[in-house]
N, C-alpha and C positions, 0 to 999 in steps of 0.2 A: 592591264599594262598600259593601255592608251591613256587612261585617267592619271596614272602615275607619271607618265611622260609629260603630260600637259601640266600637271602640278609642279614637276621639277623645272619645267621651262619657265613657268611664272615666277617661281622662287629665284631662278637664275637671273631673270630680267630685273627683279627687285634688287638682288645683290649687286648686279652690274651698275645699276643706277646709284646705289650707295657707294660703290667703289669709285665711280666717276666723281662724286661729290668730295670724297676723301682725298683723291689724287689731286683734284683742283685746289683744295684748301690747304694742302701740305705746305706750300711755300709761305702761307699767311699765318701759320699756327705759331710761329716764333714771335719774339718781341721786336725783331728788326724790321726794317723797311726793305722789301724785295728789290726795289730799284737801287737804293743805296748799297745793298749787299752786292748787287750786280756790278756796280761801278767800283766798289771797294775791292772786288776780286781782281781788278785790273790796275787800279791806281791807289795811292795812299790816301788816307783820310784828309790830309792837308790839301790835296789837289782836287778834292771834290767841290765843284761849283754848284751851289743851290739852284741856280737857274738851269744848269745842265740837267740836274736831277728832275726838275719839274718838266723840262722839255722832253726828256726821255720817257717820263711817266705818261705824258700825253701821247707821245709817238707810239708807245706800246699798248695804249688803251687801258692802262692801269689806273687812270683817274676816274673811271666810271664805277658805279656801285658794283659790289661783288656779285649780286644776283644777276645783273646784266652781263657781267663778264662771264659768269658760269654758263648762262644760257647760250651766249654766243659761242663760247668754247665747245660746249656739248654739241650744238648744231653742226659745227664744223668737224668735230671729232667723229660724228656718226657717218660722215662722208669720207673719213680717212685723212682729213686735213687738220693736222695738229700745229700748223703754223711753221715758222722758220726758227731755226736754232739761233740763240743770241750770240753764240761763239763762232760757229762755222758758217752761219748764214745759209745753210743747206736745209732742204725740206726735212722736218722732223719725222714725218710719216715714213719717208723712204729710209732715213737713217735708222729708225727703230725697226722697220721691217728687215733690213739687212742684218742688224745685230741679233734680232730674234732668230733668223735663219741659222746664223752661226751657233748661237746658244742651243738651238734645237738639235743641230747635228752633234754638238758636243755632248748634250745630255742624253740623247737617244743612243748614241754609240756607247757611252759609259754604262747605261742601264742594260743594254743588250749584253755587253760583256759581263756585267755583274750577274745577270739572270742566267747566262750560259754556264757560269760556275756554280751559282747558288742553288739552282734547282737540282741538278744531279747530286751535289754534295749534301744538301739538306735531306734529300730522299734516301741517300745511302746511309747517312747517320741515323735516320729514323728506323731503318730496317734492323739495326743492331744497337739499340740504346744501351749506353754504358760500356760499349766496346771500345776497341783501340781507335777506330775511325771517329767515333762519336767524341771521344776525348780530344782527338786532334782538332776536330771542327770547333769544339768549345774554346780551346786555346787560340786557334787561328782567328776566329771571329772576335774574340776579346782583344787580341793584339791589333787587329784592323781598326776597331772602334777607338782604341787608346791612342793611335798615331794620328795627329792632326795633319791636315792638308798643307798648312803653312810650313810644316817641317818636312813632310814627304816631298813636296815639290822642289825645294832647293837641293835636297839630297839626290833626287832623281836627275836633276840637271847636272849636278856635279859628277855623278857616276856615268850616266848614259850619254850625256852630251859633251861634257868637257873631258872626262877621263877616257872613256871608251870611244867617243866620237861616232856613236851609232845613230844618234837622233839629233834633230835641231833643238837648240836650247829655248827658242821662243819663236813667235810669229804664227802666221796662218797662211802659208804660201804653198804647201804641198801636202799630200796625204801623210807623209812622214811626220808633219807637224802635229797631227792628231794623236799619234801613238802615246807619247808620254803624258800629256794632260788627260787623255781618256783613261789610261791605265790608272793614274793616281785618283781621278775623280770617281772611278768605279769601286774603289776599295771599301769605302764606308758603306754604301748601299749593298755591296756584296755581302758584308758581314751581317747586316740586318736581314736581308732577304734569305740568307742561309739559315739564320736562327728561326725566322718565321716559317720557312718551308719545313724545317725539322719538326717544330712544335705542331704545325698543322697536320703533317703526315702522321705524327704519333696519335693525334686525336682521331684521325680517319681510320687508323689500323684497328681501333677498338669498336668501330661501328658494326652493326649487325650485317649490313650488306657486304662488308669485306669478309666477315666470317663465312657468309653463305657462298661467296665466290671461291674462297679457299676450300670449302667443302666439296666444290665441284671439281677440284683437282688443279686449279690454276696455281702457278708458282706465285710467291709473294711479290716479286718484282712486276710480273704481268698484272696481278690484281691491283697493285698500287697505281700503275700507269693507266689501266683500262677503266677502273672503277673509282679509285680514290682521288685521282688528280683533279677531276671536275669539281668536287666539293672542297678539296684541300687547297686548290689554287686561289680561292676567293680572298683569303687574307693576304696572299702574295700580291694579287692585283691591287688591293687597297694600298699596300705599302709602296708598290711600284708607281701608282698614280701620285701619291704624296711626294715621292722622290722626284718624279718628272716635273711636277709643278714647282718644287723647290729649286731644282737645278736650272730651270729655264731662266730664272732671274737671280738665283742665289749663289752661283759659283763664282763669286767676286774674287776670292783669293786666287783660284786657278787662273782666271782670265787676266788678272792684273800681273801675276808672276810670269805667265807665259805670253804676255802681250797679245792676247786674243781679243779681237774687237766684238765681243758679245754683249748681251744685255747687262750682265753684272758690272762689267767695266764701264759700259755706257752710263748707267745710273750713277756709278761712283764718280765718274768725271763730271757728270751734270751737277752733282752736289758740290764738288770742289769749285766748279766754274760758275755756280749760281745760275745755271742755264734753265730757267723756269719751264719753257715749252718742252724741252727735252726731258726734264725731270718728271713733269706731269704725264707726258705721253708714255714714258718708260714705266712709271708706277702703275698707271691704269692698264697698260698692256700685260704686265706681269700678273697682276691680280686677276684680271679678266680671264687670262689663260688658265690660271689655277681653278677658277670657278667652272670654266668650260670642261676642263679635264675631270674634275670631280663629278660633274653632272654626267659626262659620258661614261665614267666608271660605274656609276649607279645603274645606268641603262645596260651596261655590259654584264653586270651581275645577273640581270633578268634573262639575258640571252644564254648565259652559261648554265645557270641553275634553274631548272623547271619548277622546283619547289618554291623558290622566291617569286617566280613569275605568276604562279597560281595564287599565292598569298596576296600579292599586290593587286591582282586582278579582282580579288574578292573584296577589296577595300573600296 
């Protein structure tokens, strides 16, 4: 297990280095000039002064070779210094940290809600495949997958904020502001988690150790919870980790519609405003978190499943 953890750590470091290179290079991958794009986002093409462009290029340090710029950027990024935002003139590191915290609260709340519904629903459907509840679960999850967030969010605002007046329509000012975006953001992962839980539990029910536990007189529900959940939960954890990594930076639609100052909205606005330091820091933070989450998930597998631990220890 120790060798596996060391190997995963080395792979993670290599991936983070590659991610940093990609995030730094993103603003330069297009045909345009980043400095001109920055100015063009604020004034018309006719008002652009070539002397001002060159002056700003020197001021921002963008006149140096890309390799020098990258090494300087990476050295500062390792200390948490991503520079100053072009638009707000605030610290990029603090801005990204605040947005990440908000997105983390939103994502974790949505996934906890999704998991609280998906686990019991998927397990109950697996106990009677082909039954009435199983049919309901199939229709329910298909409906949730088919309904996009950009449609559900406005409908939710119209019904629960404007018509009923129960919840705020937008903002991030109180716990009540969490309810509607979290509920809508949880629906799609809820559908997939329910399906995976059901499929995983069906596989577990055919295992020899489940039959042995049943022969000792344990009820099916007790057998599934005591003996089946440990092995059956692994695919659920995999999907949960993927959703968490995606929601931390990918809930752009929800954050924009509900005016939530999270990572998705931050990166979206950085692209619109041509804010290079904010865009670079946002991208590297999102992907780095995804790499860290996936690595932590692999290590969690070993802690949950002794069979995996012994097989990796043997390698």
